[in-house]
Each structure stands twice: as structure tokens, then as C-alpha cells.
C-alpha positions in Angstrom: -2.7 -47.9 -137.4 -0.4 -47.6 -134.3 2.2 -44.8 -134.2 5.5 -45.0 -132.4 5.7 -42.8 -129.3 9.4 -41.6 -128.9 8.8 -41.0 -125.2 7.7 -44.6 -124.6 10.3 -47.4 -124.7 9.4 -50.3 -127.0 10.2 -53.9 -126.7 13.8 -54.7 -127.8 14.1 -56.9 -130.8 16.0 -60.1 -130.5 19.1 -59.2 -132.5 21.3 -62.0 -131.2 21.8 -65.0 -133.6 19.6 -68.0 -132.8 21.2 -71.3 -132.1 19.8 -74.7 -133.3 19.0 -75.4 -129.7 17.2 -72.1 -129.4 15.0 -73.1 -132.4 14.2 -76.5 -130.8 13.4 -75.1 -127.4 11.4 -72.0 -128.5 8.0 -73.7 -128.2 8.8 -74.9 -124.7 10.1 -71.4 -123.6 6.9 -69.8 -125.1 4.8 -72.3 -123.1 6.7 -71.5 -119.9 5.9 -67.8 -120.3 2.1 -68.5 -120.1 0.9 -67.6 -116.7 -1.3 -70.7 -116.3 1.4 -73.1 -117.4 2.8 -73.7 -113.9 -0.6 -74.4 -112.5 -1.3 -76.8 -115.4 1.9 -78.8 -114.9 1.1 -78.9 -111.1 -2.4 -80.3 -111.9 -1.0 -82.9 -114.2 1.5 -84.1 -111.6 -1.2 -84.2 -108.9 -3.5 -86.4 -111.1 -0.5 -88.6 -111.9 0.3 -89.0 -108.3 -3.3 -89.9 -107.4 -3.5 -92.4 -110.3 -0.2 -94.1 -109.3 -1.2 -94.3 -105.6 -4.4 -96.0 -106.5 -3.0 -98.4 -109.2 -1.4 -101.8 -109.0 2.0 -100.0 -108.9 1.1 -98.2 -105.6 3.7 -100.1 -103.6 6.5 -99.3 -106.1 5.3 -95.6 -106.1 5.6 -95.5 -102.3 9.0 -97.3 -102.3 10.5 -94.8 -104.7 10.0 -91.9 -102.3 11.4 -94.0 -99.4 14.8 -94.5 -101.2 17.5 -94.0 -98.6 19.9 -91.0 -99.1 22.8 -90.1 -96.8 25.5 -87.4 -96.8 28.5 -87.7 -94.5 31.8 -85.7 -94.0 34.6 -87.5 -92.1 32.1 -89.9 -90.6 29.8 -87.1 -89.4 26.3 -87.6 -90.9 25.0 -84.3 -92.4 21.7 -86.0 -93.3 20.6 -88.5 -90.5 18.2 -91.4 -90.8 15.3 -89.2 -89.8 15.7 -87.0 -92.9 17.6 -89.5 -95.2 14.9 -90.4 -97.8 14.1 -89.0 -101.2 10.8 -87.7 -99.9 12.6 -85.7 -97.1 15.2 -84.5 -99.7 12.3 -83.0 -101.7 10.3 -81.6 -98.7 13.3 -80.4 -96.6 15.8 -79.6 -99.4 14.2 -78.6 -102.7 11.3 -77.0 -101.0 13.8 -74.6 -99.3 14.3 -73.1 -102.7 10.6 -72.7 -103.0 10.5 -70.9 -99.7 13.5 -68.8 -100.7 11.5 -67.6 -103.7 8.6 -66.9 -101.3 11.0 -64.8 -99.2 12.1 -62.9 -102.3 8.4 -62.2 -103.2 7.6 -61.0 -99.7 10.7 -58.7 -99.7 9.7 -57.4 -103.2 6.2 -56.6 -101.9 7.5 -54.9 -98.8 10.0 -52.8 -100.7 8.2 -52.0 -104.0 4.8 -53.7 -104.0 1.4 -53.3 -102.5 2.6 -54.0 -99.0 4.8 -50.9 -99.0 1.8 -48.6 -99.0 -0.1 -49.0 -95.7 -3.5 -48.0 -97.2 -3.2 -50.3 -100.3 -1.9 -53.1 -98.1 -4.8 -52.8 -95.6 -7.4 -54.8 -97.7 -5.2 -57.8 -98.7 -3.7 -58.0 -95.2 -7.1 -57.9 -93.5 -8.5 -60.4 -96.1 -5.5 -62.7 -95.5 -5.9 -62.5 -91.7 -9.6 -63.4 -91.9 -8.8 -66.1 -94.5 -6.4 -67.7 -91.9 -8.4 -67.4 -88.7 -11.7 -68.7 -89.9 -10.4 -71.9 -91.6 -8.5 -72.7 -88.4 -11.5 -72.1 -86.2 -13.8 -74.2 -88.5 -11.2 -77.0 -88.5 -11.0 -77.1 -84.7 -14.8 -76.9 -84.4 -15.1 -80.0 -86.6 -12.5 -81.9 -84.6 -13.6 -80.8 -81.1 -12.4 -83.6 -78.7 -11.0 -85.8 -81.5 -7.6 -86.8 -82.9 -5.9 -84.6 -85.4 -6.4 -81.1 -83.9 -2.8 -80.4 -84.5 -3.6 -80.1 -88.2 -5.5 -76.8 -87.7 -2.8 -75.0 -89.8 -3.5 -77.1 -92.9 -6.5 -75.0 -94.3 -4.9 -71.6 -93.6 -2.8 -71.4 -96.7 -3.5 -70.2 -100.3 -1.7 -71.6 -103.3 -0.4 -68.8 -105.5 0.4 -71.0 -108.5 -3.2 -72.3 -108.9 -4.8 -68.9 -108.1 -2.6 -67.2 -110.8 -3.5 -70.0 -113.3 -7.2 -69.7 -112.8 -7.1 -65.9 -113.0 -5.1 -66.2 -116.3 -7.8 -68.6 -117.7 -10.5 -66.1 -116.9 -8.7 -63.7 -119.2 -9.2 -59.9 -119.6 -12.5 -60.0 -117.7 -10.5 -60.0 -114.4 -9.9 -56.4 -113.3 -6.3 -55.5 -112.8 -7.0 -54.4 -109.2 -8.4 -57.8 -108.4 -5.3 -59.5 -109.7 -3.1 -57.3 -107.6 -5.3 -57.7 -104.5 -5.4 -61.5 -104.8 -1.7 -61.9 -105.4 -0.9 -59.6 -102.4 -3.4 -61.5 -100.3 -1.5 -64.7 -101.2 1.8 -63.1 -100.3 0.4 -62.0 -96.9 -1.0 -65.4 -96.5 2.4 -66.9 -97.1 3.9 -64.7 -94.4 1.2 -66.1 -92.0 1.8 -69.7 -93.1 5.6 -69.3 -92.6 5.0 -68.0 -89.1 2.7 -70.9 -88.3 5.3 -73.4 -89.4 8.1 -71.6 -87.5 6.2 -71.2 -84.2 3.7 -74.2 -84.1 5.3 -77.0 -86.1 8.9 -76.9 -84.8 9.9 -79.6 -82.2 12.9 -80.6 -80.1 14.6 -77.2 -80.4 18.4 -77.3 -80.3 19.6 -73.8 -79.2 23.3 -74.4 -80.1 22.2 -75.2 -83.7 20.0 -72.1 -83.7 23.0 -70.2 -82.6 25.0 -71.4 -85.6 22.1 -70.4 -87.8 21.9 -67.0 -86.3 25.7 -66.6 -86.8 25.2 -67.5 -90.5 22.4 -65.0 -90.9 24.6 -62.3 -89.3 27.4 -63.2 -91.6 25.1 -62.9 -94.6 23.9 -59.5 -93.4 27.6 -58.4 -93.0 28.5 -59.6 -96.5 25.6 -57.7 -97.9 26.7 -54.6 -96.0 30.3 -54.6 -97.3 29.2 -55.3 -100.9 30.2 -58.9 -101.5 28.6 -59.8 -104.8 29.9 -63.3 -105.5 26.9 -65.7 -105.5 29.0 -68.7 -104.5 29.8 -67.1 -101.1 26.1 -66.8 -100.3 25.4 -70.3 -101.6 28.0 -71.8 -99.2 26.9 -69.7 -96.2 23.2 -70.4 -97.1 23.9 -74.2 -97.1 25.4 -73.9 -93.7 22.4 -72.0 -92.4 20.1 -74.6 -93.9 22.0 -77.4 -92.2 21.9 -75.6 -88.9 18.1 -75.2 -89.1 17.9 -78.9 -90.1 19.7 -79.9 -86.9 17.9 -77.3 -84.7 14.3 -78.7 -84.8 13.0 -75.6 -86.7 11.9 -76.7 -90.1 14.8 -75.9 -92.6 12.6 -74.2 -95.1 12.5 -71.3 -92.7 16.1 -70.7 -93.7 15.0 -70.2 -97.2 12.5 -67.5 -96.2 15.0 -65.6 -94.0 17.7 -65.7 -96.8 15.1 -64.4 -99.3 14.3 -61.5 -96.9 18.0 -60.7 -96.6 18.6 -60.5 -100.4 19.4 -56.9 -101.5 16.5 -55.3 -103.3 18.5 -52.4 -104.9 20.9 -52.6 -107.8 24.6 -51.9 -107.2 24.7 -49.9 -110.5 21.9 -47.4 -110.7 20.1 -46.4 -114.0 22.0 -43.1 -114.4 25.4 -44.7 -113.7 24.6 -47.6 -116.0 23.8 -45.1 -118.8 27.1 -43.4 -118.2 29.0 -46.7 -118.3 27.3 -47.8 -121.5 28.1 -44.4 -123.2 31.7 -44.6 -122.1 32.1 -48.3 -123.3 30.6 -47.5 -126.6 33.0 -44.6 -127.1 35.9 -46.8 -126.2 34.9 -49.6 -128.6 34.4 -47.0 -131.4 38.0 -45.7 -130.8 39.5 -49.2 -130.5 38.0 -50.1 -133.9 40.5 -47.6 -135.4 43.6 -49.2 -133.8 45.0 -52.6 -134.3 47.8 -52.6 -131.7 46.7 -54.3 -128.4 43.1 -53.5 -129.2 42.1 -57.1 -128.2 43.1 -56.6 -124.6 41.4 -53.3 -124.2 38.3 -54.6 -126.0 38.2 -57.5 -123.5 38.4 -55.0 -120.6 35.7 -52.8 -122.0 33.3 -55.7 -122.7 34.1 -57.1 -119.2 33.0 -53.8 -117.7 29.9 -53.8 -119.8 29.0 -57.4 -118.7 29.5 -56.6 -115.0 27.5 -53.3 -115.2 24.7 -55.0 -117.0 24.5 -57.8 -114.4 24.7 -55.4 -111.5 22.2 -53.0 -113.1 19.6 -55.5 -111.9 19.1 -56.0 -108.1 20.1 -59.4 -106.7 16.5 -59.9 -105.6 15.0 -59.4 -109.1 17.8 -61.4 -110.7 17.3 -64.4 -108.4 13.5 -64.2 -108.6 13.5 -64.2 -112.4 16.1 -66.9 -112.5 14.6 -69.3 -109.9 10.9 -68.9 -110.6 10.9 -71.2 -113.7 12.8 -73.9 -111.7 10.3 -73.6 -108.8 7.2 -73.5 -111.0 8.1 -76.2 -113.5 10.3 -78.6 -111.5 10.3 -78.2 -107.7 6.6 -77.7 -107.1 5.5 -80.4 -109.6 8.0 -82.8 -108.1 6.6 -82.0 -104.6 3.1 -82.7 -105.9 4.2 -86.0 -107.4 5.8 -87.1 -104.2 3.2 -85.9 -101.7 -0.2 -85.8 -103.5 -0.4 -89.6 -104.0 -2.8 -91.0 -101.4 -5.0 -94.0 -101.6 -8.6 -92.9 -101.9 -10.9 -95.0 -99.8 -14.5 -94.4 -98.5 -13.3 -94.4 -94.9 -10.7 -91.7 -95.6 -13.2 -89.6 -97.5 -15.5 -89.7 -94.4 -12.6 -89.0 -92.0 -13.3 -86.1 -89.6 -9.8 -84.7 -90.5 -10.6 -84.7 -94.3 -14.0 -83.1 -93.7 -12.5 -80.5 -91.3 -9.8 -79.5 -93.9 -12.3 -79.4 -96.7 -14.7 -77.3 -94.7 -11.9 -74.9 -93.6 -10.9 -74.3 -97.2 -14.4 -74.2 -98.8 -16.2 -72.3 -96.1 -13.6 -70.7 -93.8 -11.6 -69.0 -96.6 -14.5 -67.0 -98.3 -16.2 -66.2 -95.0 -13.1 -65.0 -93.3 -11.9 -63.0 -96.4 -15.2 -61.4 -97.0 -16.0 -60.5 -93.4 -12.6 -59.0 -92.6 -12.5 -57.1 -95.9 -16.0 -55.7 -95.2 -14.9 -54.6 -91.7 -11.7 -53.0 -93.1 -13.7 -51.1 -95.7 -16.5 -50.0 -93.3 -13.9 -48.7 -90.8 -12.3 -46.6 -93.6 -9.0 -48.5 -93.4 -9.2 -49.8 -97.0 -11.3 -49.7 -100.1 -12.2 -52.2 -102.8 -10.1 -52.1 -106.0 -11.5 -50.4 -109.1 -14.0 -52.6 -110.9 -14.5 -54.9 -107.9 -17.8 -55.3 -105.9 -18.7 -57.6 -103.0 -20.0 -60.4 -105.3 -16.7 -60.5 -107.1 -15.0 -60.5 -103.7 -17.0 -63.6 -102.7 -15.8 -65.4 -105.8 -12.3 -64.3 -105.1 -12.6 -65.6 -101.5 -13.7 -69.0 -102.8 -10.8 -69.1 -105.3 -8.4 -68.3 -102.4 -9.6 -71.6 -100.8 -7.2 -73.4 -103.1 -4.6 -74.3 -100.5 -2.8 -77.1 -102.3 1.0 -76.8 -102.0 1.4 -75.1 -98.6 -1.5 -77.1 -97.1 -0.1 -80.5 -98.1 3.3 -79.3 -96.8 1.8 -78.3 -93.4 -0.1 -81.6 -93.3 3.2 -83.5 -93.5 4.4 -81.5 -90.5 1.3 -81.8 -88.4 -0.1 -85.3 -89.0 1.1 -88.8 -89.2 0.0 -92.1 -91.0 -3.7 -92.4 -91.6 -4.5 -88.9 -90.4 -1.9 -87.5 -92.9 -3.6 -89.3 -95.8 -7.0 -87.9 -94.6 -5.5 -84.4 -94.4 -4.2 -84.6 -97.9 -7.5 -85.9 -99.3 -9.3 -83.1 -97.5 -6.9 -80.6 -99.1 -7.4 -82.0 -102.6 -11.2 -82.1 -102.2 -11.4 -78.7 -100.6 -9.1 -77.1 -103.2 -11.0 -78.7 -106.0 -14.4 -77.5 -104.7 -12.9 -74.0 -104.0 -11.5 -73.7 -107.5 -14.8 -74.8 -109.1 -17.0 -72.6 -106.9 -14.6 -69.6 -107.3 -14.4 -69.9 -111.1 -18.2 -70.3 -111.5 -18.9 -67.3 -109.3 -16.4 -65.1 -111.0 -17.7 -66.1 -114.4 -21.2 -65.1 -113.3 -20.2 -61.8 -111.5 -17.4 -60.4 -113.7 -18.5 -58.1 -116.5 -18.5 -59.4 -120.0 -15.4 -58.7 -122.1 -16.9 -55.8 -124.0 -18.3 -54.3 -120.7 -14.9 -54.8 -119.1 -13.1 -52.9 -121.9 -15.6 -50.0 -121.7 -15.1 -49.9 -117.9 -11.3 -49.7 -118.4 -11.6 -47.0 -121.0 -14.1 -44.9 -119.1 -12.9 -42.2 -116.7 -13.4 -42.9 -113.0 -15.9 -40.9 -111.0 -13.2 -39.0 -109.3 -11.7 -38.0 -112.8 -15.0 -36.8 -114.1 -15.6 -34.5 -111.1 -14.3 -31.0 -111.6 -11.7 -29.9 -109.1 -12.8 -27.3 -106.6 
């Protein structure tokens, strides 16, 4: 029987009355809270896109994404013909929100996560570096002297959603240290992928437009410094920065990453101050309950203070990350997959050098690079393996990191055109599927059984067993 520890906070009960809508949506909300749910929806949308692209409705499927969209103000086109389709609206517009969340996750890791501690960050950074270099090298070796060499950035990325989903399906057998290491590796990988997009897949640079973007970023930084808290202000400025990047030749999703990195990571109302405010408001409400004259006005003021303090007791970074993550995982990324993963599967495209190069980069380059660079970092004393992780498990993890779906398809759209683009997408799908299967099989073989994992978690570490000198 479990006893309550007064020193340990317990989960708060849901004391608010439940609405009929709440009862109807409760199963959906519970499903969204499952770690693997986002990956499952992404997989369903990918399969749906492939089925539609290879069905009698393939022409209709393609025409939907080529629907023309335009935005003008006073005769000045904000969205020109180059970017004026539904597909571009998803890839250049909605995906900016995805990259904004990526920027938030990077900022969180740099401020309060594994990337803050240089020694803890050494292993995932080294692994991510190797997991980017080797796939690119293998890709270029496969395409030596052939068309499509510009797609070397396609196999460098790791898809966080799928990796998290497969780790969740493996359950409690996965050591906590391995989860943290893989997630940090994926974040470091995202940093690299963003830099690749910014420096290697930006064309026809317009420096005046970049100047406007820089001014917008400076204005955002200034607003943060003077304590502007109204979200609508940042939305308006952020939209201007996005538009400036769109006109500059640098991919507009980079604006999302930069704005994510600029988001404040500390709460305006600290824990101690929040406690003082809560105590003061409760005392006021208790006193107001004894008076009837003008108590409504003062009660409204007290509750307004309480609402503001509760909202500002959470950092903008955390609030935005929690608020946007479901939209990204359950709407934006699945919609991106539905629009981009649909390619006609033909024997010729399966045998394309580009498809083979991408698949080889993901299946071979990722595990080789991750394992080799991790081994070097450990041997040099720069890092150490997480608790409960050995080199066999690292091999399985490296294979799992070869799932490059979302970012790989995104980079393929920037690097390749027409038939080569379809080949790049097919190579991504095949390479990601093979990596997922190989990684899961290896981890199932090498991870300890559930009972052994529980014993390992409960047992003291070697350092804890050794007496202090």
C-alpha cells in the first residue's frame, strides 16, 4: 500500500466542472497524450499519400496541392506566383510553425536541458555530428559524377516524432538515459539541419529584405528586453520577419527557428513571488466574502491579478511549446506528409541513383557515423555512455536515428526538382522504413528484458556501492 509523502507534491485532482464537450473529447485528449500518437498519425498520413498518388485519383491528388493562393495589399502581392500554391503555403507557411517549435526545443535544451552541460552534451553532439557527416559522404560517393549531388543534405536529418514513437512502443525496457541521449541527439541534429538549409539551400539572396528581417529580429529582442508580454505584438512582428525572409531568398522557415531562439525562457513571476501573490489574493477573497458593498469590483480585480500571475508564472517558451506542440504533431506535420509524401512508385524510380544514395545514407551512414563519433568521444574521455547503455544498444539507436522522414523530405523539396525529387522522396521513405525496422529489431534483441530492466534500475550503481575514501 502506497503512503503519501507530505514532502512530495502529488498530481492535482481535476476539481473544475466538466462540460459536455469535455466528456465527448476526453478520449481524443487521452489519445493525444500518448507519446507514440503523433508518429502513428504521421504514418497513417504517409500511407494515405502514397496510396492516393498511386491510385486512379493521382491526378486529382496532385491538382489539390497546386491550388493557386494569393495575398495582396493595395495591389502589392505579398505571396507571388512562385510561392502561391497550397503546397507552398504548407511548406513555407505552416512549416514555419514547426520550425518555431524546433527553435523553442533548441532554446530549452540550451538553457535547461542536456545541451547546457558541456560534458552531458558531448555524446549527443558528437553522435549528431557523425550522423550528419557520414550520410552526406555516402550520398556523394553514390552519386559521384551524376546528377542530383545537390541533395546531399537529404539524409543528414533525424525525425524526432518517429524516434519518440518507436521508443514509446519499446516501453519500459528503454533506459531513461538512452531516451534523453536520443532526443538530445535529434535536437542537435535539427540544429545542423537548420544550418544546412540556411547556408546551402538559400538562393538569389536579397540583402534589403534581409535587412528588414534583421530589423524585425532586433525589434523582437528590444520588446523582450523592456518586458512586452502581449502575444499579438510578437505575432505581428513575427509575420513581418517571415515575409521578409520569404522575399530574401533565405527559406522563410529559418524565421521560425530564430524567433523560437529569441523566446524568453524564464517566467516573469518567479515561484516565490507567485506564492506570495496567491496568499495575498486568497486573503483578499476571504475578506471580501464578509462584505457585500462593492465586493464584485474588488473580487474582479483580485481574480484578474490571480489570472495574470498564473499565466506569467510559466515562461513564454514553456507556454508556447506546450500550446503549439499538439498542433504541430497532430495537424501540421501530418498535413505536410499528406502533401509531400505522395510519389508515384515505379521500378525506374526505385532503381534511381538518387533514391539509392538517400537510402544508403540513412541506413548505413547514420549508424556508422553515430557509432564511430560516439566511440571516439568516449575513448578521448570527452563523454561517457548513459547508464544501462552499451555499444550494442548504441548500434540499434544509431539505426533508429536513420529515420529522417520530415526534415529529409523538406530538404529534398529544396534541393531537387521533378523526377529527382520523386526519387529523393522514395529513397527517404525506403531508408526510413529500413532504419526503423533494423533499429527496432536490434533494440529488441539487445535491450534487457523487462524484469532485468527493473532490477537494473533498482540496483545501486557501481559508484554508489563503493565506499567513499
